C-alpha positions as CSV (number, residue, x, y, z in Angstrom):
1,M,102.1,-34.7,-49.7
2,A,99.1,-32.5,-49.4
3,Q,97.8,-31.6,-46.0
4,T,94.1,-31.7,-45.4
5,T,92.6,-29.2,-43.0
6,R,90.0,-30.2,-40.7
7,V,87.0,-27.8,-40.2
8,D,85.5,-27.7,-36.7
9,L,81.8,-27.7,-37.7
10,A,80.5,-27.6,-34.1
11,G,82.6,-24.6,-33.3
12,L,81.6,-22.8,-36.5
13,E,78.0,-23.6,-35.8
14,R,78.3,-22.2,-32.3
15,T,79.9,-19.0,-33.6
16,I,77.2,-18.5,-36.2
17,E,74.5,-19.0,-33.5
18,E,76.2,-16.5,-31.2
19,E,76.4,-13.9,-34.0
20,L,72.7,-14.4,-34.9
21,S,71.8,-14.2,-31.2
22,F,73.8,-11.0,-30.9
23,R,72.2,-9.5,-34.0
24,S,68.6,-10.4,-32.9
25,V,69.3,-8.8,-29.5
26,A,70.6,-5.7,-31.2
27,L,67.5,-5.5,-33.4
28,E,65.2,-6.0,-30.4
29,R,67.0,-3.3,-28.5
30,K,66.6,-0.9,-31.4
31,H,62.9,-1.8,-31.7
32,V,62.4,-1.2,-27.9
33,A,64.3,2.1,-28.1
34,E,62.0,3.3,-31.0
35,E,58.9,2.3,-29.0
36,M,60.2,4.1,-25.9
37,A,60.9,7.2,-27.9
38,K,57.4,7.1,-29.4
39,R,55.8,6.5,-26.0
40,S,57.9,9.3,-24.5
41,D,56.6,11.7,-27.1
42,E,53.1,10.7,-26.4
43,L,53.6,11.2,-22.6
44,V,55.1,14.6,-23.2
45,A,52.2,15.7,-25.3
46,D,49.7,14.3,-22.8
47,T,51.4,16.1,-19.9
48,E,51.5,19.4,-21.8
49,S,47.8,19.1,-22.5
50,R,47.0,18.4,-18.9
51,V,49.1,21.4,-17.8
52,R,47.2,23.6,-20.2
53,A,43.9,22.3,-18.8
54,L,45.1,22.9,-15.2
55,I,46.1,26.5,-16.1
56,V,42.6,27.0,-17.6
57,L,41.0,25.5,-14.5
58,Y,43.1,27.7,-12.2
59,R,42.0,30.8,-14.2
60,D,38.3,29.6,-14.2
61,V,38.3,29.4,-10.4
62,G,39.7,32.9,-10.1
63,G,43.1,31.8,-8.9
64,D,41.6,30.1,-5.8
65,R,44.0,27.2,-5.3
66,R,41.8,25.5,-2.7
67,R,38.8,25.6,-5.0
68,A,40.9,24.2,-7.8
69,E,42.1,21.4,-5.5
70,R,38.5,20.5,-4.4
71,W,37.5,20.4,-8.1
72,L,40.4,18.1,-8.9
73,Q,39.6,15.9,-5.9
74,A,36.0,15.5,-7.1
75,L,37.2,14.6,-10.6
76,Y,39.9,12.1,-9.5
77,P,38.9,10.8,-6.0
78,H,41.3,7.8,-6.3
79,R,44.3,10.1,-6.7
80,Y,43.4,12.2,-3.7
81,R,42.2,9.5,-1.4
82,F,44.8,10.2,1.3
83,A,45.2,13.9,0.6
84,N,43.4,15.0,3.8
85,M,44.7,12.2,6.1
86,T,47.7,11.9,8.3
87,L,50.3,9.3,7.1
88,T,49.5,7.1,10.1
89,D,45.8,7.1,9.3
90,A,46.5,6.4,5.6
91,I,48.8,3.5,6.5
92,T,46.1,2.1,8.8
93,Q,43.6,2.4,6.0
94,I,45.9,0.6,3.5
95,L,46.5,-2.2,5.9
96,A,42.8,-2.5,6.7
97,E,42.0,-2.8,3.0
98,G,44.9,-5.2,2.2
99,E,44.4,-8.9,1.8
100,G,47.0,-9.8,4.5
101,P,50.3,-8.5,5.6
102,L,51.9,-5.8,3.4
103,H,55.6,-4.8,3.0
104,A,56.6,-1.2,3.6
105,K,57.4,-0.8,-0.1
106,Q,53.9,-1.9,-1.1
107,I,52.4,0.6,1.4
108,L,54.6,3.3,0.0
109,V,53.3,2.6,-3.5
110,E,49.7,2.7,-2.3
111,L,50.4,6.0,-0.5
112,A,51.8,7.5,-3.6
113,R,48.8,6.3,-5.7
114,G,46.4,7.7,-3.2
115,G,47.9,11.2,-3.2
116,A,49.5,11.2,0.3
117,A,51.9,14.0,1.0
118,L,55.4,12.3,1.1
119,W,57.9,15.2,1.2
120,A,60.7,13.4,3.0
121,R,64.1,12.7,1.5
122,N,63.6,9.1,2.1
123,P,59.9,8.2,2.0
124,L,60.5,4.5,2.6
125,A,62.3,5.3,5.9
126,T,59.4,7.5,6.9
127,V,56.9,4.7,6.3
128,T,59.0,2.1,8.1
129,S,59.4,4.5,11.0
130,L,55.6,5.0,11.2
131,L,55.0,1.2,11.0
132,W,57.5,0.5,13.8
133,R,56.0,3.2,15.9
134,G,52.5,1.7,15.3
135,H,53.8,-1.7,16.1
136,R,55.2,-0.4,19.5
137,Q,51.8,1.2,20.2
138,G,49.9,-2.0,19.4
139,R,48.3,-0.9,16.1
140,Y,50.2,-3.3,13.8
141,T,51.7,-6.7,14.1
142,K,55.2,-7.2,12.7
143,L,55.5,-10.5,10.8
144,G,58.9,-10.0,9.2
145,K,61.4,-7.4,8.0
146,N,59.2,-4.4,7.1
147,L,56.2,-6.8,6.8
148,Y,53.2,-5.7,8.9
149,Q,49.5,-6.2,9.3
150,L,46.8,-4.7,11.5
151,T,46.3,-6.2,14.9
152,P,42.9,-7.9,15.3
153,T,41.6,-5.3,17.8
154,E,42.6,-2.5,15.5
155,A,40.9,-4.2,12.5
156,Q,37.7,-4.5,14.6
157,Q,37.8,-0.8,15.5
158,I,38.2,0.2,11.9
159,A,35.5,-2.2,10.7
160,L,32.8,-0.8,13.0
161,P,32.7,2.8,11.7
162,L,33.2,1.8,8.0
163,G,30.4,-0.8,8.3
164,G,27.7,1.9,8.3
165,G,25.7,0.2,11.1
166,N,22.0,0.7,10.5
167,G,20.7,-0.7,13.7
168,G,21.6,-0.6,17.4
169,G,24.4,1.9,17.1
170,D,25.2,4.8,19.4
171,A,23.4,8.0,18.6
């Protein structure tokens, strides 16, 4: 008597699908790694060219660091927006420009984009501390964990000087 063997087609199909899925993921990872390596080379080349340009700039201004910084601030105003502000003023400015309450992490990102000096070991802790202090002073309203917005009175005080009042203002 001959025995017939039964083949589990569903299991075999599942195994083949898993293998194909594994191989496609591996190929995609390889492609992503190649793209990252290419982009990394481009970033290194861009950074090196910027450093060379900064060295030339520094030499052109006769080694005057302040003059070079002013020149860079004129070229890239968005990157140096908060360079000459205190962190408290910069945070207040960010909250005033925001479309509602902002989380401390969002504020930290905006501070970094604007060129604020964040030299602390834990910049997020610094920002949350300043937000808490401002909340206690009545500058900000706390709406949740690390979620703040300007108080209405503070928003009005900021809106007046920035409005550029043409008529009826104090002289």
